[in-house]
C-alpha positions as CSV (number, residue, x, y, z in Angstrom):
1,M,27.5,-5.5,-6.8
2,I,26.1,-8.3,-4.4
3,A,26.4,-5.7,-1.5
4,F,24.6,-3.0,-3.6
5,S,21.8,-5.4,-4.3
6,W,21.2,-6.2,-0.8
7,M,21.3,-2.6,0.3
8,L,18.8,-1.8,-2.3
9,F,16.6,-4.7,-0.9
10,A,17.1,-3.3,2.6
11,L,16.0,0.2,1.5
12,L,13.1,-1.0,-0.6
13,A,12.1,-3.2,2.5
14,L,12.2,0.0,4.7
15,F,10.0,2.0,2.4
16,W,7.6,-1.0,2.0
17,T,7.3,-1.3,5.9
18,A,6.9,2.4,6.4
19,A,4.0,2.5,3.7
20,A,2.3,-0.5,5.3
21,W,2.6,1.1,8.9
22,I,1.2,4.4,7.6
23,T,-1.6,2.7,5.8
24,A,-2.6,0.6,8.6
25,A,-2.5,3.4,10.9
26,A,-4.5,5.7,8.6
27,T,-7.0,2.9,7.9
28,E,-7.5,2.3,11.6
29,W,-8.0,6.1,12.1
30,T,-10.3,6.5,9.4
31,V,-12.4,3.4,10.4
32,Q,-12.5,4.6,14.0
33,A,-13.6,8.2,12.7
34,L,-16.4,6.6,10.6
35,A,-17.6,4.5,13.5
36,S,-17.7,7.4,16.0
37,G,-19.6,9.7,13.8
38,T,-16.9,12.1,13.9
39,A,-16.5,11.9,10.0
40,A,-20.0,12.3,9.4
41,Q,-20.2,15.5,11.4
42,A,-17.0,16.8,9.6
43,A,-18.5,15.9,6.2
44,R,-21.7,17.9,7.1
45,D,-19.7,20.9,8.3
46,V,-17.6,20.9,5.2
47,A,-20.6,20.6,3.0
48,T,-21.9,23.8,4.4
49,L,-18.8,25.8,3.9
50,P,-18.9,28.4,1.0
51,L,-16.4,28.2,-1.7
52,P,-13.4,30.6,-1.3
53,E,-13.5,33.5,-3.8
54,W,-10.2,32.2,-5.6
55,L,-11.9,29.0,-6.2
56,R,-15.3,30.6,-7.4
57,F,-13.4,31.7,-10.6
58,W,-12.5,28.0,-11.5
59,I,-15.7,26.2,-10.2
60,D,-19.4,27.3,-11.3
61,P,-21.4,27.8,-8.2
62,A,-24.1,25.7,-9.3
63,W,-21.7,22.7,-9.7
64,S,-20.5,23.6,-6.2
65,Q,-24.0,23.5,-4.8
66,A,-24.8,20.3,-6.6
67,L,-21.6,18.7,-5.1
68,Q,-22.4,19.9,-1.6
69,S,-25.9,18.6,-1.6
70,L,-24.6,15.3,-3.2
71,A,-22.1,15.0,-0.3
72,Q,-24.7,15.8,2.3
73,W,-27.2,13.1,0.7
74,A,-24.3,10.7,0.9
75,V,-23.5,11.3,4.5
76,D,-27.1,11.2,5.5
77,A,-27.6,8.0,3.2
78,A,-24.7,6.2,4.9
79,G,-25.4,7.4,8.5
80,A,-27.0,4.2,9.4
81,W,-24.1,2.2,8.2
82,L,-21.2,4.2,9.7
83,P,-21.3,2.7,13.1
84,L,-20.7,-0.6,11.4
85,A,-17.5,0.6,9.9
86,G,-15.8,-0.4,13.3
87,T,-15.9,-3.8,12.4
88,A,-13.9,-3.2,9.2
89,A,-10.8,-2.5,11.2
90,G,-11.0,-6.0,12.3
91,W,-10.1,-7.3,8.9
92,L,-8.6,-4.4,7.2
93,V,-5.6,-3.9,9.3
94,P,-4.6,-7.4,9.2
95,A,-5.1,-7.7,5.5
96,I,-2.8,-4.8,5.2
97,W,-0.2,-6.6,7.2
98,I,-0.6,-9.8,5.4
99,A,-0.2,-7.8,2.0
100,W,3.1,-6.3,3.5
101,G,4.3,-9.6,4.4
102,L,3.7,-11.2,1.0
103,G,5.3,-7.9,-0.8
104,L,8.3,-8.3,1.6
105,L,8.6,-12.1,0.5
106,L,8.6,-11.0,-3.1
107,L,11.3,-8.4,-2.6
108,L,13.5,-11.1,-0.6
109,L,12.9,-13.4,-3.4
110,A,13.9,-10.8,-6.0
111,A,17.1,-10.0,-4.0
112,A,17.9,-13.6,-3.8
113,V,17.5,-14.1,-7.7
114,V,19.7,-11.0,-8.2
115,H,22.3,-12.4,-5.9
116,F,22.3,-15.6,-7.6
117,L,22.6,-14.1,-11.2
118,V,25.4,-11.7,-10.0
119,R,27.5,-14.5,-8.6
120,R,26.6,-16.9,-11.7
121,F,27.5,-14.3,-14.4
122,S,30.3,-12.1,-12.7
123,G,33.5,-12.1,-14.5
124,N,35.5,-12.8,-11.6
125,H,33.9,-16.0,-10.6
126,A,33.8,-17.4,-14.1
127,G,37.8,-17.1,-14.1
128,Q,38.1,-19.0,-11.0
129,R,35.9,-21.7,-12.3
130,M,38.1,-22.1,-15.3
131,A,41.2,-22.0,-13.2
132,R,39.8,-24.9,-11.0
133,A,38.7,-26.9,-14.0
134,S,42.2,-26.6,-15.5
135,T,44.1,-27.9,-12.3
């Protein structure tokens, strides 16, 4: 049971690390795209695309035009601030890794508590304690 709890800890730590790595990479990529203006141009391009035929059945064209104009307005309004997004990577990526470290510490603490509880309350060790006490 103890080995199982540590294997579970290792698996969870692996998933937690992969999630942090993916999040940090995606955040850095997004911030760079925002800072370079690539994201703004992509948003302008997407805002001008017409709706596919199959989607027109589900979405009213008036709503679609309103959403496209809202997206265009948001990109134009944020245009002056997008180059400043590059500075966000300076603190977002380290914040992600700090959160990863705290999460890993909590996982390790939980695994240690489970290890202690399993050793404390397993029937095998209780019998050994009784045998030692009687001798």
